[in-house]
MMTF fields as JSON, N, C-alpha, C and O atoms, coordinates in Angstrom:
{
  "mmtfVersion": "1.0.0",
  "mmtfProducer": "UNKNOWN",
  "numBonds": 403,
  "numAtoms": 404,
  "numGroups": 101,
  "numChains": 1,
  "numModels": 1,
  "chainsPerModel": [1],
  "groupsPerChain": [101],
  "chainIdList": ["A"],
  "bondAtomList": [4, 2, 8, 6, 12, 10, 16, 14, 20, 18, 24, 22, 28, 26, 32, 30, 36, 34, 40, 38, 44, 42, 48, 46, 52, 50, 56, 54, 60, 58, 64, 62, 68, 66, 72, 70, 76, 74, 80, 78, 84, 82, 88, 86, 92, 90, 96, 94, 100, 98, 104, 102, 108, 106, 112, 110, 116, 114, 120, 118, 124, 122, 128, 126, 132, 130, 136, 134, 140, 138, 144, 142, 148, 146, 152, 150, 156, 154, 160, 158, 164, 162, 168, 166, 172, 170, 176, 174, 180, 178, 184, 182, 188, 186, 192, 190, 196, 194, 200, 198, 204, 202, 208, 206, 212, 210, 216, 214, 220, 218, 224, 222, 228, 226, 232, 230, 236, 234, 240, 238, 244, 242, 248, 246, 252, 250, 256, 254, 260, 258, 264, 262, 268, 266, 272, 270, 276, 274, 280, 278, 284, 282, 288, 286, 292, 290, 296, 294, 300, 298, 304, 302, 308, 306, 312, 310, 316, 314, 320, 318, 324, 322, 328, 326, 332, 330, 336, 334, 340, 338, 344, 342, 348, 346, 352, 350, 356, 354, 360, 358, 364, 362, 368, 366, 372, 370, 376, 374, 380, 378, 384, 382, 388, 386, 392, 390, 396, 394, 400, 398],
  "bondOrderList": [1, 1, 1, 1, 1, 1, 1, 1, 1, 1, 1, 1, 1, 1, 1, 1, 1, 1, 1, 1, 1, 1, 1, 1, 1, 1, 1, 1, 1, 1, 1, 1, 1, 1, 1, 1, 1, 1, 1, 1, 1, 1, 1, 1, 1, 1, 1, 1, 1, 1, 1, 1, 1, 1, 1, 1, 1, 1, 1, 1, 1, 1, 1, 1, 1, 1, 1, 1, 1, 1, 1, 1, 1, 1, 1, 1, 1, 1, 1, 1, 1, 1, 1, 1, 1, 1, 1, 1, 1, 1, 1, 1, 1, 1, 1, 1, 1, 1, 1, 1],
  "groupList": [{"groupName": "UNK", "atomNameList": ["N", "CA", "C", "O"], "elementList": ["N", "C", "C", "O"], "formalChargeList": [0, 0, 0, 0], "bondAtomList": [1, 0, 2, 1, 3, 2], "bondOrderList": [1, 1, 2], "singleLetterCode": "X", "chemCompType": "L-PEPTIDE LINKING"}],
  "groupTypeList": [0, 0, 0, 0, 0, 0, 0, 0, 0, 0, 0, 0, 0, 0, 0, 0, 0, 0, 0, 0, 0, 0, 0, 0, 0, 0, 0, 0, 0, 0, 0, 0, 0, 0, 0, 0, 0, 0, 0, 0, 0, 0, 0, 0, 0, 0, 0, 0, 0, 0, 0, 0, 0, 0, 0, 0, 0, 0, 0, 0, 0, 0, 0, 0, 0, 0, 0, 0, 0, 0, 0, 0, 0, 0, 0, 0, 0, 0, 0, 0, 0, 0, 0, 0, 0, 0, 0, 0, 0, 0, 0, 0, 0, 0, 0, 0, 0, 0, 0, 0, 0],
  "groupIdList": [1, 2, 3, 4, 5, 6, 7, 8, 9, 10, 11, 12, 13, 14, 15, 16, 17, 18, 19, 20, 21, 22, 23, 24, 25, 26, 27, 28, 29, 30, 31, 32, 33, 34, 35, 36, 37, 38, 39, 40, 41, 42, 43, 44, 45, 46, 47, 48, 49, 50, 51, 52, 53, 54, 55, 56, 57, 58, 59, 60, 61, 62, 63, 64, 65, 66, 67, 68, 69, 70, 71, 72, 73, 74, 75, 76, 77, 78, 79, 80, 81, 82, 83, 84, 85, 86, 87, 88, 89, 90, 91, 92, 93, 94, 95, 96, 97, 98, 99, 100, 101],
  "secStructList": [7, 7, 7, 2, 2, 2, 2, 2, 2, 2, 2, 2, 2, 2, 2, 2, 2, 2, 2, 2, 2, 2, 2, 2, 2, 2, 2, 2, 2, 2, 2, 6, 7, 6, 6, 1, 7, 2, 2, 2, 2, 2, 2, 2, 2, 2, 2, 2, 2, 2, 1, 7, 4, 4, 4, 1, 4, 4, 4, 7, 7, 7, 7, 7, 6, 6, 6, 7, 7, 7, 1, 1, 3, 3, 6, 6, 6, 6, 3, 3, 2, 2, 2, 2, 2, 2, 2, 2, 2, 2, 6, 7, 1, 6, 6, 7, 7, 7, 7, 7, 7],
  "xCoordList": [-83.387, -82.415, -82.915, -84.092, -81.99, -82.314, -82.334, -81.807, -82.952, -82.963, -81.532, -80.729, -81.234, -79.892, -79.55, -78.408, -80.536, -80.282, -79.882, -79.035, -80.482, -80.148, -78.723, -77.987, -78.349, -76.995, -75.974, -74.934, -76.267, -75.371, -75.215, -74.115, -76.308, -76.263, -75.36, -74.596, -75.446, -74.608, -73.138, -72.249, -72.886, -71.507, -70.925, -69.743, -71.755, -71.32, -70.966, -69.977, -71.778, -71.498, -70.182, -69.409, -69.916, -68.661, -67.468, -66.467, -67.568, -66.476, -66.28, -65.146, -67.374, -67.275, -66.683, -65.882, -67.07, -66.536, -65.028, -64.276, -64.592, -63.158, -62.406, -61.298, -63.022, -62.37, -62.163, -61.103, -63.167, -63.121, -62.754, -62.846, -62.346, -62.11, -61.031, -61.237, -59.897, -58.801, -59.163, -58.905, -59.752, -60.122, -61.171, -61.105, -62.138, -63.2, -62.633, -63.031, -61.71, -61.1, -60.3, -60.338, -59.579, -58.789, -59.701, -59.411, -60.795, -61.718, -62.416, -62.631, -62.768, -63.396, -62.436, -62.822, -61.179, -60.176, -59.989, -59.876, -59.957, -59.782, -61.002, -60.863, -62.19, -63.409, -63.494, -64.171, -62.816, -62.892, -61.557, -61.433, -60.563, -59.237, -59.256, -59.52, -58.979, -59.005, -57.839, -57.884, -56.803, -55.658, -56.017, -55.417, -56.989, -57.376, -58.347, -59.011, -58.413, -59.347, -60.773, -60.981, -61.73, -63.135, -63.467, -64.275, -62.855, -63.111, -62.604, -63.264, -61.414, -60.842, -61.677, -61.886, -62.149, -63.01, -64.309, -64.796, -64.861, -66.103, -65.908, -66.769, -64.779, -64.499, -64.343, -64.757, -63.742, -63.605, -64.979, -65.226, -65.871, -67.228, -67.983, -68.741, -67.78, -68.428, -67.934, -68.725, -66.63, -66.071, -66.603, -66.885, -66.736, -67.266, -68.717, -69.133, -69.478, -70.886, -71.05, -72.055, -70.071, -70.163, -69.751, -69.964, -69.167, -68.78, -70.033, -71.094, -69.925, -71.095, -71.629, -70.858, -72.932, -73.53, -73.222, -73.028, -73.18, -72.929, -71.479, -71.128, -70.639, -69.263, -69.119, -68.021, -70.214, -70.196, -70.372, -71.228, -69.572, -69.601, -70.924, -71.289, -71.636, -72.902, -73.992, -75.018, -73.79, -74.799, -74.668, -75.514, -73.616, -73.444, -74.423, -74.8, -74.821, -75.719, -75.015, -74.502, -74.986, -74.409, -75.334, -76.52, -74.786, -75.578, -74.876, -73.648, -75.671, -75.165, -74.353, -74.796, -73.171, -72.332, -72.906, -72.6, -73.73, -74.281, -75.564, -75.7, -76.507, -77.82, -78.108, -78.992, -77.388, -77.649, -78.695, -79.081, -79.16, -80.18, -79.647, -78.546, -80.423, -79.928, -80.203, -79.639, -81.04, -81.399, -80.904, -80.638, -80.78, -80.317, -78.87, -78.508, -78.039, -76.659, -75.717, -75.787, -74.83, -73.787, -72.47, -71.984, -71.885, -70.669, -69.482, -68.648, -69.405, -68.264, -68.176, -67.082, -69.319, -69.349, -69.709, -69.583, -70.155, -70.627, -71.759, -71.819, -72.657, -73.795, -75.05, -75.002, -76.176, -77.445, -77.628, -76.93, -78.559, -78.807, -79.252, -78.935, -79.981, -80.506, -79.375, -79.271, -78.538, -77.4, -76.429, -75.88, -76.225, -75.324, -75.804, -75.011, -77.081, -77.614, -77.522, -77.167, -77.843, -77.776, -76.352, -76.133, -75.39, -74.008, -73.413, -72.628, -73.785, -73.267, -73.846, -73.135, -75.109, -75.73, -75.14, -75.051, -74.739, -74.145, -72.675, -72.086, -72.076, -70.689, -69.699, -68.522, -70.135, -69.253, -68.55, -67.664, -68.929, -68.279, -67.446, -68.004, -66.139, -65.298, -65.331, -65.299, -65.396, -65.384, -66.75, -66.861, -67.781, -69.124, -69.839, -69.97, -70.295, -71.02, -72.374, -72.586, -73.268, -74.598, -74.537, -73.962, -75.128, -75.068, -76.138, -77.223, -75.813, -76.797, -76.481, -75.312, -77.498, -77.289, -78.39, -78.373],
  "yCoordList": [133.019, 132.44, 131.083, 130.901, 130.156, 128.834, 128.893, 129.82, 127.886, 127.815, 127.679, 126.927, 128.398, 128.372, 126.974, 126.529, 126.288, 124.945, 123.975, 123.107, 124.116, 123.235, 123.502, 122.572, 124.762, 125.122, 124.624, 124.082, 124.803, 124.35, 122.827, 122.313, 122.114, 120.654, 120.187, 119.235, 120.854, 120.489, 120.807, 120.064, 121.906, 122.25, 121.225, 120.887, 120.735, 119.697, 118.424, 117.759, 118.096, 116.925, 117.092, 116.14, 118.303, 118.549, 118.314, 117.735, 118.76, 118.548, 117.054, 116.582, 116.316, 114.882, 114.134, 113.217, 114.519, 113.875, 114.088, 113.159, 115.313, 115.611, 114.841, 114.355, 114.74, 114.077, 112.585, 112.047, 111.911, 110.461, 110.004, 108.812, 110.909, 110.559, 109.479, 108.495, 109.657, 108.693, 107.333, 106.304, 107.319, 106.062, 105.32, 104.101, 106.073, 105.492, 104.892, 103.801, 105.602, 105.11, 103.833, 102.903, 103.791, 102.593, 101.391, 100.282, 101.607, 100.507, 100.024, 98.825, 100.948, 100.549, 99.721, 98.729, 100.146, 99.404, 98.006, 97.036, 97.898, 96.599, 95.702, 94.48, 96.29, 95.508, 94.784, 93.762, 95.305, 94.678, 94.078, 93.619, 94.082, 93.572, 92.037, 91.369, 91.476, 90.013, 89.327, 88.116, 90.074, 89.524, 89.139, 88.228, 89.832, 89.579, 88.409, 88.065, 87.812, 86.708, 87.247, 88.449, 86.362, 86.762, 87.366, 88.291, 86.852, 87.379, 88.806, 89.663, 89.041, 90.394, 91.389, 92.523, 90.961, 91.827, 92.118, 93.248, 91.105, 91.264, 92.221, 93.058, 92.096, 92.989, 94.439, 95.373, 94.613, 95.968, 96.548, 97.731, 95.721, 96.183, 96.532, 97.501, 95.75, 96.043, 97.369, 98.169, 97.592, 98.852, 100.032, 101.097, 99.831, 100.884, 101.188, 102.347, 100.17, 100.355, 101.051, 101.725, 100.898, 101.516, 102.989, 103.693, 103.447, 104.865, 105.731, 105.241, 107.005, 107.885, 107.971, 108.069, 107.935, 107.991, 109.301, 109.327, 110.376, 111.68, 111.869, 112.929, 110.877, 110.988, 110.466, 110.478, 110.011, 109.564, 110.768, 111.619, 110.836, 111.978, 112.085, 113.173, 110.986, 111.028, 111.756, 112.116, 111.982, 112.674, 114.192, 114.919, 114.676, 116.114, 116.65, 115.949, 117.886, 118.55, 119.8, 120.588, 119.986, 121.206, 122.367, 122.34, 123.385, 124.554, 125.816, 125.873, 126.827, 128.132, 128.741, 128.732, 129.267, 129.894, 131.228, 131.68, 131.858, 133.166, 133.027, 133.646, 132.213, 132.138, 130.821, 130.764, 129.76, 128.456, 127.661, 126.577, 128.183, 127.505, 126.164, 126.117, 125.054, 123.745, 123.38, 122.407, 124.122, 123.756, 124.792, 125.936, 124.39, 125.297, 125.697, 126.861, 124.735, 124.986, 124.86, 123.885, 125.848, 125.8, 125.473, 126.253, 124.325, 123.882, 124.8, 125.017, 125.331, 126.171, 127.404, 127.83, 127.969, 129.191, 128.944, 129.846, 127.728, 127.373, 128.292, 128.73, 128.571, 129.455, 128.915, 128.097, 129.392, 129.051, 129.926, 130.924, 129.545, 130.273, 131.701, 132.606, 131.91, 133.237, 134.168, 135.295, 133.694, 134.5, 134.765, 135.86, 133.748, 133.886, 134.989, 135.816, 135.001, 136.004, 137.407, 138.362, 137.522, 138.831, 139.38, 140.539, 138.555, 139.024, 139.269, 140.199, 138.433, 138.621, 139.886, 140.607, 140.165, 141.374, 142.624, 143.665, 142.53, 143.669, 143.847, 144.882, 142.854, 142.953, 142.486, 142.836, 141.704, 141.233, 139.922, 139.493, 139.283, 138.036, 138.308, 138.434, 138.399, 138.708, 137.587, 136.404, 137.978, 137.015, 136.47, 135.724, 136.817, 136.343, 137.418, 138.561, 137.035, 137.989, 137.427, 136.214, 138.315, 137.917, 137.411, 138.064, 136.251, 135.696, 136.31, 136.664, 136.427, 136.906, 136.279, 136.116, 135.929, 135.344, 135.722, 135.314],
  "zCoordList": [44.923, 45.827, 46.323, 46.633, 46.383, 46.912, 48.44, 49.055, 49.023, 50.48, 50.993, 50.439, 52.031, 52.596, 53.101, 52.984, 53.658, 54.179, 53.063, 53.274, 51.883, 50.766, 50.276, 49.947, 50.233, 49.798, 50.822, 50.448, 52.1, 53.161, 53.158, 53.364, 52.924, 52.875, 51.738, 51.9, 50.594, 49.457, 49.741, 49.326, 50.445, 50.792, 51.772, 51.694, 52.689, 53.62, 52.853, 53.161, 51.858, 51.027, 50.282, 50.172, 49.763, 49.057, 49.961, 49.538, 51.201, 52.157, 52.439, 52.513, 52.594, 52.853, 51.66, 51.836, 50.468, 49.262, 49.194, 48.899, 49.467, 49.433, 50.524, 50.302, 51.695, 52.828, 52.575, 52.894, 52.004, 51.838, 50.43, 50.137, 49.555, 48.147, 47.996, 47.286, 48.653, 48.496, 49.077, 48.452, 50.254, 50.903, 50.077, 49.917, 49.556, 48.748, 47.46, 47.052, 46.826, 45.582, 45.832, 45.025, 46.945, 47.26, 47.524, 47.075, 48.247, 48.524, 47.253, 47.081, 46.369, 45.106, 44.267, 43.65, 44.257, 43.49, 44.064, 43.314, 45.391, 46.035, 45.827, 45.755, 45.729, 45.592, 44.249, 44.139, 43.235, 41.905, 41.458, 40.323, 42.342, 42.004, 41.914, 42.913, 40.733, 40.601, 41.32, 41.537, 41.689, 42.4, 43.838, 44.409, 44.416, 45.806, 45.882, 44.904, 47.056, 47.249, 47.362, 47.533, 47.266, 47.332, 48.696, 48.785, 49.748, 51.103, 51.247, 51.834, 50.695, 50.773, 49.967, 50.396, 48.805, 47.996, 48.741, 48.734, 49.376, 50.132, 51.307, 51.579, 52.0, 53.13, 52.657, 53.344, 51.478, 50.928, 50.619, 50.857, 50.09, 49.799, 51.077, 51.104, 52.134, 53.412, 53.992, 54.49, 53.923, 54.422, 53.617, 54.167, 52.318, 51.448, 51.803, 51.777, 52.129, 52.482, 53.826, 54.053, 54.725, 56.042, 56.049, 57.036, 54.958, 54.882, 54.795, 54.409, 55.145, 55.062, 53.632, 52.678, 53.497, 52.16, 51.452, 50.237, 52.209, 51.599, 51.173, 50.655, 51.376, 50.91, 49.478, 48.922, 48.885, 47.49, 46.565, 46.805, 45.523, 44.616, 43.856, 43.411, 43.703, 42.971, 43.746, 43.169, 45.042, 45.842, 45.747, 46.269, 45.088, 44.924, 43.886, 42.946, 44.07, 43.135, 42.629, 43.422, 41.311, 40.759, 41.086, 40.756, 41.736, 42.115, 41.656, 41.591, 41.337, 40.921, 42.065, 43.214, 41.754, 42.764, 43.231, 44.335, 42.409, 42.747, 43.561, 44.616, 43.074, 43.71, 44.407, 45.262, 44.066, 44.649, 43.9, 44.337, 42.779, 41.986, 41.467, 40.918, 41.632, 41.223, 39.766, 39.264, 39.09, 37.713, 36.732, 37.101, 35.479, 34.44, 34.669, 34.494, 35.061, 35.475, 34.288, 33.54, 34.108, 33.08, 33.759, 34.578, 33.427, 34.1, 33.827, 34.706, 32.627, 32.27, 33.168, 33.538, 33.513, 34.306, 35.773, 36.601, 36.098, 37.443, 37.886, 39.035, 36.939, 37.194, 36.548, 35.629, 37.052, 36.421, 35.189, 35.011, 34.357, 33.116, 33.382, 32.61, 34.465, 34.778, 35.215, 34.733, 36.122, 36.587, 35.446, 35.323, 34.613, 33.474, 32.544, 32.093, 32.261, 31.353, 31.951, 31.26, 33.236, 33.888, 33.885, 33.534, 34.274, 34.349, 32.964, 32.78, 31.989, 30.629, 30.01, 29.311, 30.249, 29.707, 30.335, 29.683, 31.587, 32.283, 31.92, 32.232, 31.267, 30.85, 31.893, 31.812, 32.875, 33.933, 33.596, 34.334, 32.499, 32.082, 30.827, 29.736, 30.963, 29.798, 28.758, 29.097, 27.506, 26.42, 26.042, 25.069, 26.778, 26.475, 25.666, 26.103, 24.491, 23.645, 23.285, 23.281, 22.99, 22.582, 21.148, 20.276, 20.907, 19.567, 18.682, 19.142, 17.421, 16.455, 15.112, 14.761, 14.368, 13.044, 12.099, 10.937]
}
């Protein structure tokens, strides 16, 4: 199990990303828009810089939904490799079979 504080911090970041997604996208678009003047582009960049850092999507960490483990993450299942193997071996993941060749 991952530390509860690390999982909670990542969940807080997810909420911030969702909250500021539209505003952040609009400011990014304005910052590179050639139709706007240089001053307007600069002001958009300043506003973007003043937003909370944790509202950027790049600060999110993929974590296992079962254990919170940050490494060995499978995006399709939203689980770590260890949880995936345990649940697949127990038969709790439909459509997942053990490969053999």
